[in-house]
N, CA and C atoms as a LAMMPS dump frame, in Angstrom:
ITEM: TIMESTEP
0
ITEM: NUMBER OF ATOMS
678
ITEM: BOX BOUNDS ff ff ff
-5.0000000000000000e+02 5.0000000000000000e+02
-5.0000000000000000e+02 5.0000000000000000e+02
-5.0000000000000000e+02 5.0000000000000000e+02
ITEM: ATOMS id mol type element x y z
1 1 1 N -9.712 -20.245 44.758
2 1 2 C -9.035 -20.177 43.442
3 1 3 C -8.563 -18.755 43.935
4 2 1 N -7.134 -18.294 43.581
5 2 2 C -6.531 -17.142 43.837
6 2 3 C -6.604 -16.135 42.56
7 3 1 N -6.413 -14.837 42.97
8 3 2 C -6.491 -14.333 41.833
9 3 3 C -5.211 -14.886 40.48
10 4 1 N -4.063 -14.81 41.461
11 4 2 C -3.106 -15.195 39.939
12 4 3 C -3.633 -16.591 39.486
13 5 1 N -4.187 -17.997 39.901
14 5 2 C -4.506 -18.692 39.219
15 5 3 C -5.458 -18.349 38.289
16 6 1 N -6.314 -17.239 38.547
17 6 2 C -7.63 -17.149 37.884
18 6 3 C -6.844 -16.328 36.453
19 7 1 N -6.089 -15.367 36.835
20 7 2 C -5.28 -14.794 35.862
21 7 3 C -4.521 -15.885 34.767
22 8 1 N -3.603 -16.759 35.297
23 8 2 C -3.356 -17.673 34.645
24 8 3 C -4.05 -18.372 33.831
25 9 1 N -5.029 -19.22 34.04
26 9 2 C -6.202 -19.836 33.746
27 9 3 C -6.775 -18.927 32.184
28 10 1 N -6.998 -17.546 32.726
29 10 2 C -7.502 -16.529 31.47
30 10 3 C -6.71 -16.699 30.011
31 11 1 N -4.387 -16.552 30.906
32 11 2 C -3.944 -16.473 29.464
33 11 3 C -3.766 -18.201 28.601
34 12 1 N -3.929 -18.886 29.628
35 12 2 C -4.11 -20.44 28.511
36 12 3 C -5.267 -20.832 28.286
37 13 1 N -6.461 -20.091 28.197
38 13 2 C -7.994 -20.322 28.33
39 13 3 C -7.811 -19.733 26.228
40 14 1 N -8.122 -21.532 25.399
41 14 2 C -8.303 -21.798 24.048
42 14 3 C -8.876 -20.256 23.742
43 15 1 N -9.932 -19.99 24.295
44 15 2 C -10.741 -18.686 23.84
45 15 3 C -10.197 -17.202 24.048
46 16 1 N -9.133 -17.245 24.987
47 16 2 C -8.421 -16.02 25.123
48 16 3 C -7.511 -15.944 23.641
49 17 1 N -7.282 -14.95 23.219
50 17 2 C -6.364 -14.666 21.846
51 17 3 C -5.804 -13.805 22.302
52 18 1 N -4.402 -13.648 22.321
53 18 2 C -3.287 -12.06 22.123
54 18 3 C -4.181 -11.523 21.4
55 19 1 N -3.953 -10.036 21.824
56 19 2 C -4.364 -9.066 20.944
57 19 3 C -3.783 -8.838 19.675
58 20 1 N -2.334 -9.017 19.629
59 20 2 C -1.496 -8.533 18.038
60 20 3 C -1.743 -9.657 17.138
61 21 1 N -2.562 -11.22 17.592
62 21 2 C -3.052 -12.218 17.138
63 21 3 C -4.181 -12.254 16.165
64 22 1 N -5.064 -11.732 17.213
65 22 2 C -6.362 -11.301 16.386
66 22 3 C -6.346 -9.923 15.295
67 23 1 N -5.142 -8.801 15.496
68 23 2 C -5.375 -7.978 14.269
69 23 3 C -4.746 -8.497 13.44
70 24 1 N -3.907 -9.724 13.331
71 24 2 C -3.527 -9.994 12.187
72 24 3 C -4.531 -11.355 11.561
73 25 1 N -5.089 -11.861 12.736
74 25 2 C -6.061 -12.904 11.689
75 25 3 C -7.292 -12.317 11.595
76 26 1 N -7.767 -10.777 12.33
77 26 2 C -9.014 -11.079 10.954
78 26 3 C -8.983 -10.309 9.52
79 27 1 N -7.857 -9.576 9.094
80 27 2 C -7.375 -9.19 7.696
81 27 3 C -6.943 -10.401 7.134
82 28 1 N -6.522 -11.644 7.843
83 28 2 C -6.457 -12.662 6.761
84 28 3 C -7.696 -13.631 6.582
85 29 1 N -8.616 -13.109 7.684
86 29 2 C -10.017 -13.635 7.101
87 29 3 C -10.851 -12.969 6.287
88 30 1 N -10.362 -11.654 6.395
89 30 2 C -11.421 -10.789 5.282
90 30 3 C -10.823 -11.365 3.644
91 31 1 N -9.524 -11.316 3.957
92 31 2 C -8.653 -11.537 2.366
93 31 3 C -9.093 -13.112 2.002
94 32 1 N -9.127 -13.743 2.654
95 32 2 C -9.562 -15.411 2.338
96 32 3 C -11.17 -15.494 1.892
97 33 1 N -11.638 -14.3 2.497
98 33 2 C -13.378 -14.716 1.966
99 33 3 C -13.491 -13.789 0.977
100 34 1 N -12.736 -13.17 0.38
101 34 2 C -12.729 -12.038 -0.585
102 34 3 C -11.657 -12.464 -1.627
103 35 1 N -11.228 -13.711 -1.63
104 35 2 C -10.015 -14.469 -2.34
105 35 3 C -9.521 -13.678 -3.719
106 36 1 N -10.996 -14.07 -4.444
107 36 2 C -10.649 -13.538 -5.983
108 36 3 C -11.069 -12.201 -6.173
109 37 1 N -11.494 -11.545 -5.152
110 37 2 C -11.448 -9.777 -5.629
111 37 3 C -10.035 -9.272 -5.459
112 38 1 N -9.273 -9.648 -4.317
113 38 2 C -7.946 -9.537 -3.671
114 38 3 C -7.182 -9.715 -4.897
115 39 1 N -7.483 -11.224 -5.567
116 39 2 C -6.434 -11.679 -6.452
117 39 3 C -6.334 -10.509 -8.079
118 40 1 N -7.406 -10.397 -8.065
119 40 2 C -7.946 -9.512 -9.165
120 40 3 C -7.416 -8.014 -9.246
121 41 1 N -7.806 -7.418 -7.645
122 41 2 C -6.979 -5.957 -7.403
123 41 3 C -5.601 -6.474 -7.712
124 42 1 N -4.616 -6.963 -7.034
125 42 2 C -3.358 -7.292 -7.363
126 42 3 C -2.993 -7.13 -8.431
127 43 1 N -3.559 -8.283 -9.474
128 43 2 C -3.125 -7.835 -11.038
129 43 3 C -3.1 -6.781 -11.275
130 44 1 N -4.282 -5.946 -11.046
131 44 2 C -4.329 -4.808 -12.113
132 44 3 C -3.956 -3.722 -11.245
133 45 1 N -3.226 -3.811 -10.011
134 45 2 C -2.373 -2.781 -9.542
135 45 3 C -0.722 -2.895 -9.763
136 46 1 N -0.545 -4.145 -9.775
137 46 2 C 0.855 -4.357 -10.4
138 46 3 C 1.455 -4.185 -11.674
139 47 1 N 0.241 -4.772 -12.538
140 47 2 C -0.277 -5.203 -13.979
141 47 3 C 0.153 -3.718 -14.774
142 48 1 N -0.395 -2.666 -13.669
143 48 2 C -0.568 -0.854 -14.052
144 48 3 C 0.624 -0.194 -14.139
145 49 1 N 1.552 -0.82 -12.751
146 49 2 C 2.889 -0.414 -12.527
147 49 3 C 3.79 -0.73 -13.636
148 50 1 N 3.715 -1.897 -14.131
149 50 2 C 4.615 -3.003 -14.948
150 50 3 C 4.242 -2.226 -16.353
151 51 1 N 3.049 -1.616 -16.633
152 51 2 C 2.679 -0.931 -18.065
153 51 3 C 3.129 0.373 -18.05
154 52 1 N 2.919 1.136 -17.238
155 52 2 C 3.763 2.346 -16.633
156 52 3 C 5.122 1.943 -17.092
157 53 1 N 5.702 1.125 -16.261
158 53 2 C 7.498 1.174 -16.828
159 53 3 C 7.744 0.775 -18.468
160 54 1 N 6.844 -0.094 -18.737
161 54 2 C 7.217 -0.543 -20.15
162 54 3 C 6.905 0.599 -21.198
163 55 1 N 5.629 1.686 -20.679
164 55 2 C 4.921 2.589 -21.72
165 55 3 C 6.041 3.77 -21.805
166 56 1 N 6.877 4.05 -20.65
167 56 2 C 7.541 4.682 -20.491
168 56 3 C 9.277 4.553 -21.356
169 57 1 N 9.364 3.303 -21.011
170 57 2 C 10.883 3.118 -22.17
171 57 3 C 10.529 3.45 -23.604
172 58 1 N 9.08 2.715 -23.761
173 58 2 C 9 2.306 -25.519
174 58 3 C 8.452 3.89 -25.705
175 59 1 N 8.085 4.664 -25.088
176 59 2 C 7.738 6.58 -25.172
177 59 3 C 8.32 7.473 -24.057
178 60 1 N 9.559 7.32 -24.268
179 60 2 C 10.555 8.557 -23.63
180 60 3 C 10.01 9.466 -23.017
181 61 1 N 8.959 10.362 -23.819
182 61 2 C 8.901 11.454 -23.333
183 61 3 C 7.742 11.399 -22.158
184 62 1 N 7.235 10.146 -22.202
185 62 2 C 5.986 10.119 -21.324
186 62 3 C 6.791 9.969 -19.57
187 63 1 N 7.74 8.834 -19.553
188 63 2 C 8.442 9.087 -17.991
189 63 3 C 9.596 10.472 -18.037
190 64 1 N 9.76 11.314 -19.364
191 64 2 C 10.353 12.63 -19.022
192 64 3 C 9.417 13.59 -18.52
193 65 1 N 8.248 13.557 -19.338
194 65 2 C 7.243 14.41 -18.234
195 65 3 C 6.37 14.141 -16.814
196 66 1 N 6.663 12.653 -16.568
197 66 2 C 6.511 12.458 -15.203
198 66 3 C 7.739 12.73 -14.039
199 67 1 N 9.114 12.939 -14.224
200 67 2 C 9.927 13.333 -13.88
201 67 3 C 9.632 14.634 -13.684
202 68 1 N 9.565 15.002 -14.59
203 68 2 C 9.66 16.783 -14.52
204 68 3 C 8.548 17.191 -13.657
205 69 1 N 7.36 16.763 -13.761
206 69 2 C 6.754 16.569 -12.695
207 69 3 C 7.076 16.738 -11.16
208 70 1 N 8.099 15.828 -10.78
209 70 2 C 8.011 15.513 -9.806
210 70 3 C 9.021 16.289 -9.215
211 71 1 N 10.032 16.797 -10.288
212 71 2 C 10.58 17.963 -10.341
213 71 3 C 9.936 18.972 -9.772
214 72 1 N 8.833 19.659 -10.581
215 72 2 C 8.168 20.692 -10.687
216 72 3 C 7.798 21.11 -9.235
217 73 1 N 7.055 20.081 -8.727
218 73 2 C 6.262 20.149 -7.237
219 73 3 C 7.055 19.861 -6.498
220 74 1 N 8.391 19.705 -6.344
221 74 2 C 9.315 19.411 -4.994
222 74 3 C 9.647 18.28 -4.702
223 75 1 N 8.878 17.364 -5.48
224 75 2 C 8.913 16.061 -4.573
225 75 3 C 10.712 15.335 -5.048
226 76 1 N 10.998 15.74 -5.929
227 76 2 C 12.468 15.132 -6.088
228 76 3 C 13.779 16.066 -5.235
229 77 1 N 13.213 17.179 -4.825
230 77 2 C 14.022 18.109 -3.878
231 77 3 C 14.329 17.647 -2.715
232 78 1 N 12.966 17.109 -2.154
233 78 2 C 12.978 16.595 -1.19
234 78 3 C 13.741 15.543 -0.799
235 79 1 N 13.307 14.693 -1.374
236 79 2 C 14.221 13.223 -1.717
237 79 3 C 15.86 13.499 -1.767
238 80 1 N 16.244 14.06 -2.283
239 80 2 C 17.86 14.908 -2.239
240 80 3 C 17.64 15.204 -0.81
241 81 1 N 17.355 16.098 -0.505
242 81 2 C 17.45 16.832 1.055
243 81 3 C 17.437 15.764 2.213
244 82 1 N 16.704 14.65 1.562
245 82 2 C 16.527 13.788 2.937
246 82 3 C 17.52 12.634 2.731
247 83 1 N 17.945 12.236 1.798
248 83 2 C 18.323 10.984 1.524
249 83 3 C 19.692 10.473 2.815
250 84 1 N 20.639 11.83 2.743
251 84 2 C 21.294 11.463 3.936
252 84 3 C 21.18 11.556 5.194
253 85 1 N 19.896 11.362 5.554
254 85 2 C 19.284 11.434 7.069
255 85 3 C 18.643 9.803 6.436
256 86 1 N 18.44 8.323 6.973
257 86 2 C 17.226 7.868 6.493
258 86 3 C 16.754 7.404 7.235
259 87 1 N 16.739 7.904 8.714
260 87 2 C 15.593 7.633 9.417
261 87 3 C 14.429 8.81 9.164
262 88 1 N 14.654 9.988 9.459
263 88 2 C 14.073 10.878 8.609
264 88 3 C 13.159 10.887 7.112
265 89 1 N 14.113 10.16 6.682
266 89 2 C 13.748 9.971 5.173
267 89 3 C 12.57 8.817 5.467
268 90 1 N 13.163 8.027 5.622
269 90 2 C 11.631 6.773 6.057
270 90 3 C 10.538 7.016 6.745
271 91 1 N 10.553 8.231 7.767
272 91 2 C 9.588 8.507 8.091
273 91 3 C 8.448 9.832 7.369
274 92 1 N 9.247 10.135 6.258
275 92 2 C 8.992 10.924 5.583
276 92 3 C 8.217 10.359 4.588
277 93 1 N 8.94 9.263 4.2
278 93 2 C 8.037 8.199 3.115
279 93 3 C 6.988 7.707 3.4
280 94 1 N 7.219 6.936 5.211
281 94 2 C 5.951 6.564 5.969
282 94 3 C 4.693 7.226 5.448
283 95 1 N 5.17 8.887 5.716
284 95 2 C 3.691 9.574 5.956
285 95 3 C 3.163 10.148 4.827
286 96 1 N 4.195 9.957 3.761
287 96 2 C 3.484 10.224 2.013
288 96 3 C 2.786 8.941 1.774
289 97 1 N 3.188 7.652 2.009
290 97 2 C 2.383 6.599 1.782
291 97 3 C 1.027 6.921 2.231
292 98 1 N 1.001 7.105 3.598
293 98 2 C -0.063 6.856 4.621
294 98 3 C -0.864 7.945 4.057
295 99 1 N -0.64 9.271 3.539
296 99 2 C -1.623 10.064 3.028
297 99 3 C -2.14 10.175 1.506
298 100 1 N -1.472 8.878 0.675
299 100 2 C -1.328 8.539 -0.866
300 100 3 C -2.562 7.64 -0.538
301 101 1 N -2.872 6.348 0.558
302 101 2 C -3.493 5.423 0.42
303 101 3 C -4.658 6.429 0.834
304 102 1 N -4.662 7.556 1.724
305 102 2 C -6.024 7.927 2.397
306 102 3 C -6.531 8.963 1.699
307 103 1 N -5.739 9.686 0.413
308 103 2 C -6.602 10.546 -0.337
309 103 3 C -6.735 10.094 -1.587
310 104 1 N -6.269 8.819 -1.852
311 104 2 C -6.3 8.192 -3.441
312 104 3 C -7.782 7.075 -3.012
313 105 1 N -7.442 6.736 -2.15
314 105 2 C -8.262 5.517 -2.084
315 105 3 C -9.1 5.267 -1.16
316 106 1 N -8.943 5.701 0.472
317 106 2 C -10.054 5.769 1.149
318 106 3 C -11.299 6.531 1.175
319 107 1 N -10.734 7.965 0.941
320 107 2 C -11.504 8.87 1.073
321 107 3 C -12.551 9.46 0.32
322 108 1 N -11.725 9.076 -0.804
323 108 2 C -12.911 9.152 -1.976
324 108 3 C -13.84 7.615 -2.379
325 109 1 N -13.491 6.55 -1.535
326 109 2 C -14.336 5.373 -1.456
327 109 3 C -15.482 5.782 -0.525
328 110 1 N -15.128 6.763 0.336
329 110 2 C -16.419 6.745 1.525
330 110 3 C -17.441 7.855 0.728
331 111 1 N -17.131 8.21 0.326
332 111 2 C -18.367 9.432 -0.539
333 111 3 C -19.137 8.765 -2.08
334 112 1 N -17.957 7.967 -2.664
335 112 2 C -18.783 7.276 -3.533
336 112 3 C -18.006 5.527 -3.992
337 113 1 N -19.069 5.128 -4.517
338 113 2 C -18.423 3.447 -4.434
339 113 3 C -17.431 3.473 -5.088
340 114 1 N -16.4 2.59 -4.769
341 114 2 C -15.552 2.273 -6.083
342 114 3 C -14.59 3.314 -6.591
343 115 1 N -14.839 4.747 -5.677
344 115 2 C -14.01 5.41 -6.618
345 115 3 C -12.489 5.364 -6.688
346 116 1 N -12.075 5.15 -5.528
347 116 2 C -10.658 5 -4.554
348 116 3 C -9.517 4.106 -5.915
349 117 1 N -10.837 3.23 -6.231
350 117 2 C -10.236 1.861 -7.012
351 117 3 C -9.554 2.344 -8.527
352 118 1 N -10.541 2.888 -8.922
353 118 2 C -10.714 3.761 -10.464
354 118 3 C -9.237 4.775 -10.384
355 119 1 N -8.772 5.683 -9.015
356 119 2 C -8.081 6.84 -8.998
357 119 3 C -6.933 6.267 -8.322
358 120 1 N -6.691 4.851 -7.924
359 120 2 C -5.607 4.636 -7.84
360 120 3 C -4.655 3.452 -8.816
361 121 1 N -5.76 3.399 -9.435
362 121 2 C -5.406 2.69 -10.928
363 121 3 C -4.449 3.68 -11.827
364 122 1 N -4.976 4.796 -11.706
365 122 2 C -4.331 5.731 -12.552
366 122 3 C -2.735 6.283 -11.612
367 123 1 N -3.157 6.359 -10.407
368 123 2 C -1.911 6.422 -9.831
369 123 3 C -0.853 5.326 -10.12
370 124 1 N -0.93 3.952 -9.673
371 124 2 C -0.326 3.081 -10.359
372 124 3 C 0.187 3.316 -11.72
373 125 1 N -0.307 2.958 -12.61
374 125 2 C 0.102 3.966 -14.293
375 125 3 C 1.33 4.877 -13.891
376 126 1 N 1.011 5.987 -13.145
377 126 2 C 1.534 6.977 -13.209
378 126 3 C 3.655 6.575 -12.303
379 127 1 N 2.977 5.875 -11.096
380 127 2 C 4.113 5.155 -10.79
381 127 3 C 5.28 4.853 -11.175
382 128 1 N 4.685 3.808 -12.204
383 128 2 C 5.325 3.244 -12.925
384 128 3 C 6.411 4.064 -14.124
385 129 1 N 5.549 5.066 -14.725
386 129 2 C 6.379 5.868 -15.23
387 129 3 C 7.406 6.489 -14.577
388 130 1 N 7.457 7.074 -13.45
389 130 2 C 8.209 7.518 -12.837
390 130 3 C 9.365 6.806 -12.724
391 131 1 N 9.346 5.566 -12.029
392 131 2 C 10.433 4.243 -12.038
393 131 3 C 10.753 3.468 -13.087
394 132 1 N 10.489 4.118 -13.985
395 132 2 C 11.15 3.5 -15.499
396 132 3 C 12.635 3.256 -15.579
397 133 1 N 13.284 2.621 -15.715
398 133 2 C 14.661 2.992 -16.184
399 133 3 C 15.176 3.349 -16.789
400 134 1 N 15.256 4.646 -17.537
401 134 2 C 15.046 5.546 -18.261
402 134 3 C 16.528 5.717 -18.481
403 135 1 N 17.838 5.483 -17.465
404 135 2 C 18.682 5.974 -17.119
405 135 3 C 19.697 4.737 -16.394
406 136 1 N 20.837 4.592 -17.073
407 136 2 C 21.728 3.601 -16.216
408 136 3 C 21.797 3.779 -14.746
409 137 1 N 21.21 4.568 -14.072
410 137 2 C 21.489 5.041 -12.493
411 137 3 C 19.877 4.622 -12.196
412 138 1 N 19.011 4.775 -13.216
413 138 2 C 18.29 4.781 -12.669
414 138 3 C 17.56 2.85 -12.735
415 139 1 N 18.15 2.535 -13.412
416 139 2 C 18.055 0.847 -13.493
417 139 3 C 18.812 0.229 -12.325
418 140 1 N 19.921 0.808 -12.302
419 140 2 C 20.614 0.259 -11.08
420 140 3 C 19.584 0.05 -10.114
421 141 1 N 19.193 1.601 -10.005
422 141 2 C 18.238 1.752 -8.255
423 141 3 C 17.042 0.755 -8.395
424 142 1 N 16.58 0.411 -9.667
425 142 2 C 15.645 -0.089 -10.04
426 142 3 C 15.625 -1.6 -8.888
427 143 1 N 16.932 -1.999 -8.93
428 143 2 C 17.224 -3.934 -8.481
429 143 3 C 16.403 -3.424 -7.166
430 144 1 N 17.058 -3.109 -5.946
431 144 2 C 16.502 -2.862 -4.404
432 144 3 C 15.219 -2.425 -4.574
433 145 1 N 15.388 -1.546 -5.328
434 145 2 C 13.811 -0.209 -5.546
435 145 3 C 12.327 -1.568 -5.708
436 146 1 N 12.831 -2.551 -6.207
437 146 2 C 11.672 -4.011 -6.92
438 146 3 C 11.028 -4.275 -5.376
439 147 1 N 11.958 -4.353 -4.396
440 147 2 C 11.696 -4.797 -2.976
441 147 3 C 10.377 -3.979 -2.741
442 148 1 N 10.798 -2.767 -2.831
443 148 2 C 9.985 -1.658 -1.761
444 148 3 C 8.533 -1.712 -2.664
445 149 1 N 8.463 -1.594 -3.978
446 149 2 C 7.565 -1.751 -4.534
447 149 3 C 7.095 -2.698 -4.399
448 150 1 N 7.017 -3.877 -4.598
449 150 2 C 6.213 -5.453 -3.904
450 150 3 C 5.766 -5.097 -2.848
451 151 1 N 6.63 -4.413 -1.352
452 151 2 C 5.969 -3.987 -0.4
453 151 3 C 4.846 -3.306 -0.297
454 152 1 N 5.315 -1.957 -0.903
455 152 2 C 4.39 -0.566 -0.57
456 152 3 C 3.227 -1.211 -1.311
457 153 1 N 3.191 -1.556 -2.463
458 153 2 C 1.827 -1.795 -3.475
459 153 3 C 1.412 -2.607 -2.701
460 154 1 N 1.883 -3.64 -2.04
461 154 2 C 0.691 -4.501 -1.26
462 154 3 C -0.416 -3.735 -0.1
463 155 1 N 0.245 -2.776 0.174
464 155 2 C -0.446 -2.414 1.468
465 155 3 C -1.687 -1.301 0.416
466 156 1 N -1.167 -0.653 -0.679
467 156 2 C -2.169 -0.329 -1.467
468 156 3 C -3.46 -0.851 -2.041
469 157 1 N -2.931 -2.399 -2.202
470 157 2 C -3.645 -3.072 -3.108
471 157 3 C -4.642 -3.654 -1.601
472 158 1 N -4.34 -3.68 -0.272
473 158 2 C -5.19 -4.149 0.786
474 158 3 C -6.36 -2.84 1.176
475 159 1 N -6.075 -1.678 0.774
476 159 2 C -6.713 -0.639 1.255
477 159 3 C -7.55 -0.542 -0.504
478 160 1 N -7.226 -0.854 -1.363
479 160 2 C -8.288 -1.18 -2.432
480 160 3 C -9.429 -2.091 -2.244
481 161 1 N -9.008 -3.444 -1.883
482 161 2 C -9.737 -4.636 -1.394
483 161 3 C -11.012 -4.099 -0.71
484 162 1 N -9.943 -3.127 0.598
485 162 2 C -11.283 -2.495 1.536
486 162 3 C -12.119 -1.377 0.826
487 163 1 N -11.575 -0.822 0.018
488 163 2 C -12.667 -0.279 -0.772
489 163 3 C -13.929 -0.823 -1.584
490 164 1 N -13.443 -2.125 -2.244
491 164 2 C -14.264 -2.56 -2.915
492 164 3 C -14.984 -3.296 -2.07
493 165 1 N -14.946 -4.052 -1.17
494 165 2 C -15.497 -4.171 -0.072
495 165 3 C -17.254 -3.461 0.276
496 166 1 N -16.364 -1.862 0.779
497 166 2 C -17.087 -1.272 1.368
498 166 3 C -18.434 -1.261 0.415
499 167 1 N -17.35 -0.547 -1.044
500 167 2 C -18.233 -0.311 -2.389
501 167 3 C -19.59 -1.653 -2.179
502 168 1 N -19.26 -2.573 -2.694
503 168 2 C -20.09 -3.621 -2.685
504 168 3 C -20.95 -3.848 -1.464
505 169 1 N -20.632 -3.629 -0.335
506 169 2 C -21.333 -3.763 0.598
507 169 3 C -22.652 -2.876 0.862
508 170 1 N -22.148 -1.429 0.662
509 170 2 C -22.925 -0.114 0.604
510 170 3 C -23.763 -0.704 -0.58
511 171 1 N -23.403 -0.934 -2.226
512 171 2 C -24.448 -1.063 -2.792
513 171 3 C -25.427 -2.303 -2.992
514 172 1 N -25.183 -3.501 -2.094
515 172 2 C -25.567 -4.729 -2.157
516 172 3 C -25.397 -5.069 -0.755
517 173 1 N -26.155 -4.345 0.02
518 173 2 C -26.023 -4.844 1.58
519 173 3 C -26.568 -6.259 2.07
520 174 1 N -26.812 -7.304 0.913
521 174 2 C -27.158 -8.553 0.798
522 174 3 C -25.727 -9.164 1.01
523 175 1 N -24.76 -8.557 0.331
524 175 2 C -23.436 -9.407 0.126
525 175 3 C -22.832 -9.509 1.269
526 176 1 N -23.113 -8.676 2.292
527 176 2 C -22.27 -8.647 3.758
528 176 3 C -23.393 -8.838 4.807
529 177 1 N -24.552 -9.401 4.852
530 177 2 C -25.672 -10.083 5.581
531 177 3 C -26.419 -8.735 6.156
532 178 1 N -26.168 -7.564 5.512
533 178 2 C -26.886 -6.03 5.972
534 178 3 C -28.387 -6.644 5.175
535 179 1 N -29.178 -5.54 6.26
536 179 2 C -30.671 -5.573 5.944
537 179 3 C -30.795 -4.035 4.716
538 180 1 N -29.946 -3.248 4.873
539 180 2 C -30.397 -2.095 4.14
540 180 3 C -29.038 -1.54 3.628
541 181 1 N -28.833 -0.387 3.047
542 181 2 C -27.877 0.426 2.41
543 181 3 C -26.93 0.803 3.976
544 182 1 N -27.526 1.067 4.719
545 182 2 C -26.963 1.731 5.903
546 182 3 C -25.803 1.049 6.812
547 183 1 N -26.483 -0.121 6.606
548 183 2 C -26.1 -1.193 7.831
549 183 3 C -24.856 -1.896 6.879
550 184 1 N -25.128 -2.153 5.782
551 184 2 C -23.841 -2.18 4.783
552 184 3 C -23.002 -1.483 4.575
553 185 1 N -23.171 0.123 4.611
554 185 2 C -21.975 0.71 4.848
555 185 3 C -21.295 0.793 5.831
556 186 1 N -21.776 0.691 6.864
557 186 2 C -21.028 0.286 8.152
558 186 3 C -20.081 -0.909 8.299
559 187 1 N -21.127 -2.154 8.107
560 187 2 C -20.229 -3.346 7.922
561 187 3 C -19.03 -3.274 7.274
562 188 1 N -19.145 -2.723 5.738
563 188 2 C -18.096 -2.752 4.987
564 188 3 C -17.165 -2.154 5.35
565 189 1 N -17.132 -0.814 6.029
566 189 2 C -16.298 0.223 6.783
567 189 3 C -15.445 -0.468 7.782
568 190 1 N -16.041 -1.291 8.594
569 190 2 C -15.542 -2.012 9.719
570 190 3 C -13.984 -3.124 9.012
571 191 1 N -14.959 -3.618 7.587
572 191 2 C -13.738 -4.325 6.879
573 191 3 C -12.373 -3.495 6.591
574 192 1 N -13.024 -2.439 6.007
575 192 2 C -11.985 -1.692 5.48
576 192 3 C -11.225 -1.347 6.822
577 193 1 N -11.685 -0.706 7.708
578 193 2 C -10.46 -0.815 9.081
579 193 3 C -9.793 -1.475 9.055
580 194 1 N -10.52 -2.659 9.26
581 194 2 C -9.26 -4.232 9.655
582 194 3 C -8.615 -3.575 8.671
583 195 1 N -8.488 -3.745 7.376
584 195 2 C -7.226 -3.857 6.183
585 195 3 C -6.515 -2.8 6.192
586 196 1 N -7.029 -1.574 6.612
587 196 2 C -6.526 -0.115 7.05
588 196 3 C -5.046 -0.6 7.902
589 197 1 N -5.945 -1.457 9.057
590 197 2 C -4.745 -1.619 10.543
591 197 3 C -3.545 -2.805 9.654
592 198 1 N -4.062 -3.517 8.616
593 198 2 C -2.933 -4.547 8.123
594 198 3 C -1.861 -3.644 7.452
595 199 1 N -2.47 -2.332 6.815
596 199 2 C -1.656 -2.016 5.676
597 199 3 C -0.176 -1.339 6.49
598 200 1 N -0.317 -0.612 7.792
599 200 2 C 0.613 -0.051 8.581
600 200 3 C 2.069 -0.856 8.524
601 201 1 N 2.069 -2.137 9.327
602 201 2 C 3.105 -2.619 9.101
603 201 3 C 4.215 -2.716 7.765
604 202 1 N 3.216 -3.125 6.874
605 202 2 C 3.841 -3.062 5.339
606 202 3 C 4.498 -1.805 4.802
607 203 1 N 3.57 -0.658 5.372
608 203 2 C 3.625 0.923 4.868
609 203 3 C 5.391 1.271 5.706
610 204 1 N 5.283 0.898 7.15
611 204 2 C 6.592 1.062 7.695
612 204 3 C 7.606 0.409 7.297
613 205 1 N 7.353 -0.99 6.713
614 205 2 C 8.763 -2.061 6.706
615 205 3 C 8.977 -1.771 5.425
616 206 1 N 8.204 -1.296 4.816
617 206 2 C 8.513 -0.387 3.121
618 206 3 C 9.57 1.002 3.376
619 207 1 N 8.97 1.574 3.922
620 207 2 C 9.503 2.792 3.886
621 207 3 C 11.15 2.951 4.743
622 208 1 N 11.085 1.768 5.423
623 208 2 C 12.681 1.526 6.196
624 208 3 C 13.391 1.279 5.309
625 209 1 N 12.915 0.225 4.216
626 209 2 C 13.8 -0.068 3.095
627 209 3 C 13.859 0.615 1.947
628 210 1 N 12.978 1.331 1.827
629 210 2 C 13.331 2.011 0.796
630 210 3 C 14.491 3.31 0.981
631 211 1 N 14.369 3.835 2.459
632 211 2 C 15.199 4.705 2.694
633 211 3 C 16.676 4.261 3.03
634 212 1 N 16.581 3.137 3.424
635 212 2 C 17.796 2.417 3.728
636 212 3 C 18.412 2.124 1.968
637 213 1 N 17.992 1.701 1.384
638 213 2 C 18.271 0.693 0.241
639 213 3 C 18.958 2.146 -0.96
640 214 1 N 18.003 3.407 -0.626
641 214 2 C 18.341 4.217 -1.388
642 214 3 C 19.963 5.05 -1.008
643 215 1 N 19.984 5.03 0.306
644 215 2 C 21.054 5.573 0.834
645 215 3 C 22.464 5.083 0.793
646 216 1 N 22.29 3.464 0.95
647 216 2 C 23.264 2.67 1.534
648 216 3 C 23.632 1.318 0.532
649 217 1 N 22.802 1.357 -0.721
650 217 2 C 22.897 -0.019 -1.806
651 217 3 C 22.967 0.776 -3.043
652 218 1 N 22.193 1.68 -2.977
653 218 2 C 22.333 2.067 -4.597
654 218 3 C 23.98 2.706 -5.189
655 219 1 N 24.435 3.459 -4.182
656 219 2 C 25.731 4.019 -4.524
657 219 3 C 26.322 3.112 -4.899
658 220 1 N 26.916 2.019 -3.76
659 220 2 C 27.765 1.356 -4.013
660 220 3 C 27.751 0.164 -5.396
661 221 1 N 26.301 -0.136 -5.394
662 221 2 C 26.013 -0.841 -6.97
663 221 3 C 25.777 0.16 -7.879
664 222 1 N 25.536 1.042 -7.799
665 222 2 C 26.498 2.141 -9.126
666 222 3 C 27.392 2.219 -9.575
667 223 1 N 28.192 2.136 -8.336
668 223 2 C 29.968 2.123 -8.621
669 223 3 C 30.366 0.523 -9.308
670 224 1 N 29.909 -0.248 -8.548
671 224 2 C 30.183 -1.751 -8.822
672 224 3 C 29.761 -2.199 -10.696
673 225 1 N 28.28 -1.565 -11.131
674 225 2 C 27.644 -2.388 -11.814
675 225 3 C 28.205 -0.904 -13.028
676 226 1 N 28.234 -0.063 -12.687
677 226 2 C 28.422 1.179 -14.054
678 226 3 C 30.148 1.373 -14.104
């Protein structure tokens, strides 16, 4: 059999799976195997964002304090300086989101079980405070920004699921078929790694949509609705 025929046979062999398909299938398998935890984590993180939005509307000082923090730490100035360059803006958003997931969820969970879940739960509440429609312009901006929240927070939810699996495998190795805590940690870390890979497309799509919507959708919507 020629090399060309062998190569063709490998391509159509049922056990030969394209790498992109495998990269997608593995995280889906992890989610299915831990669907209850995945559902609860989503309910918590989206629920806390909504709670933060409502809290800022009921208690305006909370939202004002959070916005003042964004002004003080330079975040607001950075957004204003980049908004006219949406591609650079989207790259910056992507970097911020990846660093947020790493520093708030992944790294703490590598040191202390489940810590990243608690830390990002607090972060989700403060994000809700910051995006509350306390002004007419912010209310208009929230229309396209709602899709941004849906996409990007889903990525954070996947990281939180990975942190949960890591913590559970570390504390109770038998849940992942491991013989000891060290083996449980390693196996849980692998699943966190797979879920981390799955967040990248979400972060990329979310960053591009956020930058383009703020630059090209919010201004005309503001003029039309206000």
